[in-house]
C-alpha positions as CSV (number, residue, x, y, z in Angstrom):
1,M,172.2,-130.8,0.8
2,K,175.0,-132.1,2.8
3,T,172.5,-131.4,5.7
4,L,169.7,-133.5,3.9
5,V,172.2,-136.6,3.0
6,K,173.2,-136.5,6.5
7,L,169.5,-136.2,8.0
8,I,168.7,-138.9,5.6
9,R,171.2,-141.4,6.7
10,Y,170.6,-140.6,10.4
11,H,166.2,-141.4,9.4
12,R,167.8,-144.7,7.5
13,Y,169.3,-145.3,10.9
14,L,166.6,-144.9,13.0
15,V,164.6,-146.9,10.4
16,D,166.6,-149.9,10.9
17,E,166.7,-149.8,14.4
18,K,162.5,-149.6,14.4
19,R,162.9,-152.6,11.9
20,R,164.8,-154.4,14.6
21,E,162.8,-153.4,17.3
22,V,159.7,-154.9,15.4
23,K,161.5,-158.1,14.3
24,D,162.5,-158.3,18.1
25,L,159.0,-158.1,19.6
26,E,157.2,-160.4,17.0
27,E,160.1,-163.1,18.0
28,R,158.9,-162.4,21.1
29,A,155.5,-162.9,20.2
30,V,156.0,-166.3,18.6
31,T,157.8,-167.8,21.6
32,L,155.0,-167.2,23.5
33,E,152.7,-168.7,20.9
34,Q,154.8,-171.6,20.7
35,N,155.4,-171.7,24.7
36,I,151.6,-172.0,25.0
37,D,151.3,-174.4,22.6
38,R,154.1,-176.7,24.1
39,L,151.7,-176.2,27.5
40,D,148.8,-177.5,26.0
41,A,150.7,-180.3,24.4
42,Q,152.2,-181.3,28.0
43,V,148.6,-180.8,29.6
44,V,147.1,-183.3,27.2
45,A,150.1,-185.4,27.8
46,E,149.8,-185.5,31.4
47,R,146.0,-186.0,31.3
48,I,146.7,-189.2,29.2
49,S,149.2,-190.5,31.3
50,A,147.3,-189.7,34.6
51,G,144.5,-191.8,33.0
52,E,146.5,-194.6,32.9
53,T,147.3,-194.9,36.3
54,D,145.3,-194.3,39.7
55,L,148.4,-192.0,41.3
56,G,148.8,-190.5,38.2
57,S,144.9,-188.7,38.7
58,V,145.9,-187.5,42.4
59,D,148.8,-185.2,40.8
60,Y,147.6,-184.6,38.2
61,G,144.8,-182.1,39.6
62,G,147.5,-179.9,40.7
63,F,149.4,-179.9,37.7
64,A,146.5,-178.9,35.3
65,Q,145.5,-176.1,38.4
66,A,149.2,-175.0,37.8
67,S,149.2,-175.1,34.2
68,L,146.0,-173.1,34.0
69,V,147.8,-170.2,36.0
70,R,150.7,-170.4,33.7
71,R,149.0,-170.2,30.4
72,A,147.1,-167.4,31.6
73,G,150.2,-165.7,32.8
74,L,151.3,-166.4,29.2
75,I,148.6,-165.4,27.4
76,G,148.5,-162.0,29.3
77,E,152.1,-161.5,28.0
78,L,151.4,-162.5,24.9
79,S,148.6,-159.5,24.6
80,E,151.4,-157.5,25.9
81,A,153.6,-158.4,23.1
82,T,151.1,-158.0,20.3
83,D,150.3,-154.6,21.5
84,A,154.2,-153.9,21.8
85,V,154.5,-155.5,18.3
86,E,151.7,-152.7,16.9
87,E,153.0,-150.1,19.0
88,A,156.5,-150.5,17.5
89,R,154.6,-150.9,13.7
90,G,153.4,-147.8,14.0
91,G,156.4,-146.2,15.0
92,L,158.1,-148.1,12.2
93,L,155.8,-146.7,9.9
94,D,156.2,-143.1,11.1
95,A,160.2,-143.3,11.1
96,F,159.7,-144.6,7.5
97,A,157.1,-141.5,6.3
98,E,159.9,-139.2,7.8
99,L,162.7,-140.9,5.7
100,K,161.0,-140.4,2.9
101,R,160.0,-136.7,3.4
102,Y,163.5,-136.1,3.0
103,E,164.7,-138.3,0.4
104,I,161.8,-136.9,-1.8
105,S,162.9,-133.5,-0.7
106,L,166.5,-134.3,-1.7
107,D,165.3,-135.9,-5.4
108,R,163.4,-132.6,-5.8
109,K,166.6,-130.7,-5.0
110,E,168.8,-132.5,-7.2
111,A,166.4,-132.3,-10.0
112,L,166.2,-128.6,-9.6
113,A,169.9,-128.7,-9.9
114,R,170.3,-130.6,-12.9
115,Q,167.4,-128.4,-14.9
116,N,169.7,-125.7,-13.8
117,R,172.8,-127.2,-14.8
118,A,171.2,-127.9,-18.2
119,R,169.5,-124.5,-18.5
120,R,173.2,-123.0,-18.2
121,D,174.9,-125.8,-20.4
122,Q,172.1,-125.0,-23.1
123,L,172.7,-121.2,-22.7
124,E,176.5,-121.3,-22.8
125,L,175.6,-123.8,-26.1
126,D,173.7,-121.0,-27.5
127,E,176.3,-118.6,-26.5
128,V,178.9,-120.0,-28.7
129,S,176.3,-120.9,-31.6
130,L,175.7,-117.3,-31.3
131,N,179.1,-115.8,-31.7
132,G,179.9,-118.4,-34.1
133,H,177.3,-117.2,-36.5
134,R,178.1,-113.4,-35.8
135,R,181.4,-114.4,-36.8
136,S,180.7,-116.1,-40.2
137,S,178.2,-113.6,-40.9
138,S,181.0,-110.7,-40.6
139,A,183.4,-112.3,-42.4
140,P,183.9,-110.9,-46.2
């Protein structure tokens, strides 16, 4: 049973590591979404600003083109991050299932050990009662 306890401890550590990994990847995906939103807001602000002056409209075209390239890159990174999150979640589910198998196995072994102890204790009590009954029956 000691080996099983050590395996459970190890797999709990692995599950915790996988949870941290998923959390980090989810935070990365959220950060990328926020960057895309900020870039979109910046493009809108620049468009408004460029419409107010003639010089701004000349520079806006280059800015808009660079922003589109940057946005496409961010969307690609977000797609990769989303895929990584899904893959990490799958790994987390597998690690958690493995941990549960070990925990269930340990629970079963402990329950069996309790049953065996209870059975031995009952046999001892029965023996004591039987001996007491024999003594009282054989006494004149």
